[in-house]
LOKOLTI-95344 format. One record per residue (C-alpha): residue number from 1; chain; x, y, z. Coordinates in Angstrom, 3 decimals, always signed. Example, Ala and Ser with C-alpha at 12.3 -4.5 7.8 and 13.67 -1.06 7.14 Angstrom:
<zadrens>
+-----+----+----------+----------+----------+
:   i : ch :       xx :       yy :       zz :
+-----+----+----------+----------+----------+
:   1 :  A :  +12.300 :   -4.500 :   +7.800 :
:   2 :  A :  +13.670 :   -1.060 :   +7.140 :
+-----+----+----------+----------+----------+
</zadrens>
This chain:
<zadrens>
+-----+----+----------+----------+----------+
:   i : ch :       xx :       yy :       zz :
+-----+----+----------+----------+----------+
:   1 :  A :  +10.058 :  +29.848 :   -5.355 :
:   2 :  A :  +10.584 :  +26.257 :   -6.423 :
:   3 :  A :  +10.250 :  +24.877 :   -9.937 :
:   4 :  A :   +8.010 :  +22.075 :  -11.107 :
:   5 :  A :   +8.216 :  +18.690 :   -9.437 :
:   6 :  A :  +10.516 :  +16.409 :  -11.461 :
:   7 :  A :  +10.637 :  +13.359 :   -9.177 :
:   8 :  A :   +8.331 :  +11.424 :   -6.945 :
:   9 :  A :   +8.647 :  +12.141 :   -3.226 :
:  10 :  A :  +11.132 :  +10.084 :   -1.227 :
:  11 :  A :   +8.218 :   +8.442 :   +0.603 :
:  12 :  A :   +6.580 :   +7.321 :   -2.652 :
:  13 :  A :   +9.929 :   +6.125 :   -4.028 :
:  14 :  A :  +10.682 :   +4.148 :   -0.863 :
:  15 :  A :   +7.200 :   +2.633 :   -0.827 :
:  16 :  A :   +7.523 :   +1.685 :   -4.508 :
:  17 :  A :  +10.806 :   -0.192 :   -4.091 :
:  18 :  A :   +9.957 :   -1.791 :   -0.736 :
:  19 :  A :   +6.561 :   -2.938 :   -1.989 :
:  20 :  A :   +8.087 :   -4.218 :   -5.238 :
:  21 :  A :  +10.627 :   -6.288 :   -3.296 :
:  22 :  A :   +7.941 :   -7.695 :   -0.998 :
:  23 :  A :   +5.636 :   -8.561 :   -3.900 :
:  24 :  A :   +8.435 :  -10.305 :   -5.801 :
:  25 :  A :   +9.294 :  -12.263 :   -2.660 :
:  26 :  A :   +5.631 :  -13.179 :   -2.120 :
:  27 :  A :   +5.200 :  -14.312 :   -5.715 :
:  28 :  A :   +8.356 :  -16.407 :   -5.452 :
:  29 :  A :   +7.568 :  -17.920 :   -2.053 :
:  30 :  A :   +3.896 :  -18.443 :   -2.865 :
:  31 :  A :   +4.702 :  -19.978 :   -6.215 :
:  32 :  A :   +7.353 :  -22.337 :   -4.947 :
:  33 :  A :   +7.743 :  -22.927 :   -1.228 :
:  34 :  A :   +4.066 :  -22.785 :   -0.290 :
:  35 :  A :   +2.919 :  -24.994 :   -3.144 :
:  36 :  A :   +5.824 :  -27.443 :   -2.763 :
:  37 :  A :   +5.459 :  -27.866 :   +1.009 :
:  38 :  A :   +2.736 :  -30.290 :   +2.064 :
:  39 :  A :   +0.218 :  -29.045 :   +4.613 :
:  40 :  A :   +1.230 :  -31.836 :   +7.012 :
:  41 :  A :   +4.839 :  -30.578 :   +7.042 :
:  42 :  A :   +5.424 :  -28.550 :  +10.260 :
:  43 :  A :   +7.526 :  -26.052 :   +8.246 :
:  44 :  A :   +4.372 :  -25.012 :   +6.388 :
:  45 :  A :   +3.139 :  -23.012 :   +9.416 :
:  46 :  A :   +6.242 :  -20.802 :   +9.431 :
:  47 :  A :   +6.094 :  -20.278 :   +5.678 :
:  48 :  A :   +2.397 :  -19.360 :   +5.910 :
:  49 :  A :   +3.070 :  -16.997 :   +8.830 :
:  50 :  A :   +5.749 :  -15.172 :   +6.837 :
:  51 :  A :   +3.539 :  -15.107 :   +3.730 :
:  52 :  A :   +0.594 :  -13.660 :   +5.669 :
:  53 :  A :   +2.715 :  -10.995 :   +7.372 :
:  54 :  A :   +4.408 :   -9.948 :   +4.129 :
:  55 :  A :   +1.108 :  -10.044 :   +2.235 :
:  56 :  A :   -0.539 :   -7.802 :   +4.815 :
:  57 :  A :   +2.467 :   -5.485 :   +4.665 :
:  58 :  A :   +2.253 :   -5.286 :   +0.856 :
:  59 :  A :   -1.455 :   -4.413 :   +1.005 :
:  60 :  A :   -0.887 :   -1.797 :   +3.710 :
:  61 :  A :   +2.037 :   -0.185 :   +1.868 :
:  62 :  A :   +0.028 :   -0.165 :   -1.364 :
:  63 :  A :   -2.826 :   +1.654 :   +0.378 :
:  64 :  A :   -0.403 :   +4.178 :   +1.899 :
:  65 :  A :   +1.195 :   +4.724 :   -1.493 :
:  66 :  A :   -2.194 :   +5.288 :   -3.105 :
:  67 :  A :   -3.022 :   +7.926 :   -0.484 :
:  68 :  A :   +0.356 :   +9.632 :   -0.916 :
:  69 :  A :   -0.058 :   +9.738 :   -4.680 :
:  70 :  A :   -3.381 :  +11.529 :   -4.177 :
:  71 :  A :   -2.015 :  +14.009 :   -1.630 :
:  72 :  A :   +1.538 :  +14.714 :   -2.848 :
:  73 :  A :   +2.589 :  +16.790 :   -5.852 :
:  74 :  A :   +3.593 :  +14.413 :   -8.650 :
:  75 :  A :   +5.856 :  +14.928 :  -11.635 :
:  76 :  A :   +4.135 :  +15.251 :  -15.003 :
:  77 :  A :   +3.637 :  +12.138 :  -17.134 :
:  78 :  A :   +6.941 :  +10.878 :  -18.478 :
:  79 :  A :   +6.390 :  +10.106 :  -22.146 :
:  80 :  A :   +4.593 :  +13.180 :  -23.428 :
:  81 :  A :   +2.492 :  +10.810 :  -25.545 :
:  82 :  A :   -1.167 :  +10.937 :  -24.409 :
:  83 :  A :   -1.799 :   +7.305 :  -25.352 :
:  84 :  A :   +1.267 :   +6.017 :  -23.488 :
:  85 :  A :   +0.433 :   +8.225 :  -20.509 :
:  86 :  A :   -3.114 :   +6.805 :  -20.351 :
:  87 :  A :   -1.733 :   +3.276 :  -20.667 :
:  88 :  A :   +0.686 :   +3.989 :  -17.803 :
:  89 :  A :   -2.148 :   +5.251 :  -15.612 :
:  90 :  A :   -4.267 :   +2.208 :  -16.453 :
:  91 :  A :   -1.331 :   -0.100 :  -15.759 :
:  92 :  A :   -0.664 :   +1.450 :  -12.364 :
:  93 :  A :   -4.332 :   +1.310 :  -11.407 :
:  94 :  A :   -4.442 :   -2.347 :  -12.480 :
:  95 :  A :   -1.362 :   -3.119 :  -10.370 :
:  96 :  A :   -2.865 :   -1.450 :   -7.293 :
:  97 :  A :   -6.232 :   -3.136 :   -7.783 :
:  98 :  A :   -4.769 :   -6.600 :   -8.293 :
:  99 :  A :   -2.415 :   -6.255 :   -5.295 :
: 100 :  A :   -5.430 :   -5.358 :   -3.142 :
: 101 :  A :   -7.559 :   -8.171 :   -4.582 :
: 102 :  A :   -4.770 :  -10.714 :   -4.024 :
: 103 :  A :   -4.561 :   -9.539 :   -0.410 :
: 104 :  A :   -8.317 :   -9.654 :   +0.103 :
: 105 :  A :   -8.561 :  -13.134 :   -1.411 :
: 106 :  A :   -5.796 :  -14.230 :   +0.967 :
: 107 :  A :   -7.749 :  -12.791 :   +3.893 :
: 108 :  A :  -10.896 :  -14.567 :   +2.683 :
: 109 :  A :   -8.990 :  -17.856 :   +2.527 :
: 110 :  A :   -7.515 :  -17.296 :   +5.987 :
: 111 :  A :  -10.970 :  -16.603 :   +7.433 :
: 112 :  A :  -12.603 :  -19.555 :   +5.690 :
: 113 :  A :   -9.933 :  -22.009 :   +6.885 :
: 114 :  A :   -9.334 :  -20.488 :  +10.361 :
: 115 :  A :   -5.750 :  -20.009 :   +9.217 :
: 116 :  A :   -5.028 :  -17.062 :  +11.514 :
: 117 :  A :   -5.815 :  -19.151 :  +14.600 :
: 118 :  A :   -3.754 :  -22.063 :  +13.297 :
: 119 :  A :   -0.751 :  -19.960 :  +12.274 :
: 120 :  A :   -0.732 :  -17.242 :  +14.961 :
: 121 :  A :   -2.791 :  -18.566 :  +17.804 :
: 122 :  A :   -4.025 :  -21.695 :  +19.436 :
: 123 :  A :   -2.713 :  -24.067 :  +16.796 :
: 124 :  A :   -4.785 :  -26.614 :  +14.994 :
: 125 :  A :   -4.525 :  -28.559 :  +11.803 :
: 126 :  A :   -4.230 :  -27.186 :   +8.320 :
: 127 :  A :   -6.716 :  -28.552 :   +5.809 :
: 128 :  A :   -5.396 :  -31.359 :   +3.624 :
: 129 :  A :   -5.291 :  -28.886 :   +0.747 :
: 130 :  A :   -6.220 :  -25.249 :   +0.246 :
: 131 :  A :   -7.193 :  -25.819 :   -3.381 :
: 132 :  A :  -10.702 :  -26.964 :   -2.448 :
: 133 :  A :  -11.520 :  -23.441 :   -1.255 :
: 134 :  A :  -12.810 :  -20.854 :   -3.722 :
: 135 :  A :  -10.713 :  -17.987 :   -2.278 :
: 136 :  A :   -7.569 :  -20.080 :   -2.906 :
: 137 :  A :   -8.527 :  -20.560 :   -6.541 :
: 138 :  A :   -9.168 :  -16.826 :   -6.872 :
: 139 :  A :   -5.904 :  -16.040 :   -5.046 :
: 140 :  A :   -3.987 :  -18.271 :   -7.455 :
: 141 :  A :   -5.544 :  -16.717 :  -10.554 :
: 142 :  A :   -4.953 :  -13.204 :   -9.267 :
: 143 :  A :   -1.305 :  -13.925 :   -8.456 :
: 144 :  A :   -0.788 :  -15.095 :  -12.038 :
: 145 :  A :   -2.383 :  -11.853 :  -13.250 :
: 146 :  A :   -0.205 :   -9.881 :  -10.806 :
: 147 :  A :   +2.915 :  -11.623 :  -12.091 :
: 148 :  A :   +1.947 :  -10.678 :  -15.668 :
: 149 :  A :   +1.278 :   -7.058 :  -14.648 :
: 150 :  A :   +4.617 :   -6.841 :  -12.838 :
: 151 :  A :   +6.400 :   -8.220 :  -15.910 :
: 152 :  A :   +4.597 :   -5.699 :  -18.128 :
: 153 :  A :   +5.493 :   -2.922 :  -15.679 :
: 154 :  A :   +9.181 :   -3.868 :  -15.815 :
: 155 :  A :   +9.136 :   -4.064 :  -19.632 :
: 156 :  A :   +7.427 :   -0.660 :  -19.823 :
: 157 :  A :   +9.979 :   +0.868 :  -17.427 :
: 158 :  A :  +12.851 :   -0.540 :  -19.496 :
: 159 :  A :  +11.203 :   +0.780 :  -22.685 :
: 160 :  A :  +11.013 :   +4.244 :  -21.115 :
: 161 :  A :  +14.598 :   +4.120 :  -19.929 :
: 162 :  A :  +16.338 :   +2.641 :  -22.967 :
: 163 :  A :  +14.087 :   +3.396 :  -25.960 :
: 164 :  A :  +12.300 :   +6.626 :  -25.079 :
: 165 :  A :  +15.213 :   +7.751 :  -22.881 :
: 166 :  A :  +12.857 :   +9.981 :  -20.923 :
: 167 :  A :  +14.541 :   +9.619 :  -17.522 :
: 168 :  A :  +11.814 :   +7.511 :  -15.954 :
: 169 :  A :  +14.163 :   +5.738 :  -13.521 :
: 170 :  A :  +15.495 :   +9.083 :  -12.300 :
: 171 :  A :  +11.915 :  +10.074 :  -11.429 :
: 172 :  A :  +11.417 :   +6.907 :   -9.378 :
: 173 :  A :  +14.684 :   +7.161 :   -7.452 :
: 174 :  A :  +15.868 :   +9.259 :   -4.580 :
: 175 :  A :  +17.054 :  +12.811 :   -5.158 :
: 176 :  A :  +16.050 :  +16.445 :   -5.105 :
: 177 :  A :  +12.547 :  +17.070 :   -6.337 :
+-----+----+----------+----------+----------+
</zadrens>
C-alpha cells in the first residue's frame, strides 16, 4: 500500500514548467518584438507565426493540465492555512482563466484580420496596425493582467519556499510521489 501523495505527477510538473517557459517567452516576444516590428516589415510574419504557434501550444497545454489536475491524485494544500490555501486556489484558477482568455482573444484577432491565411497560407497584407481591432485591445489588457498574475505566482512560490519553508518547490518538481 502506498502513502499519501506528496508531489504532483510528473506529467503535471512537466506541463507546469513547459507552459511557464512558453508563457514567459510569449509575454517577452509579444511585449517587445511584435510591438517593435512594423507590420510592413517582412520579419513580422515569422514573428507572428511563432507567436501563434506558441500561443496555441500554451492554451492546449493549459487545458491538458487542467484535465490532469481533475483526474490525478494531488498532494494536499501546502500551507496548512485555510486562507492561504483558498488564495492559492483562486490564484491558480485566475492564471488558467487568463491564459485561456489571452489565447481566445488572439484567435479572435486572427479571425478578424484573416491573420491565419496571411501567416500560414496564401499570403496577403497585414493591416497597418492591429490596435484598431477590439480583440487586440483585449489581448493587450489580458497580457498585462497575465504578467501581473505570473509575478504574483512567483512571489507566492518564493514566500512558500523561503518564509513558510513548506517544501512547495519539491512538490512541483520531479521525484517519487
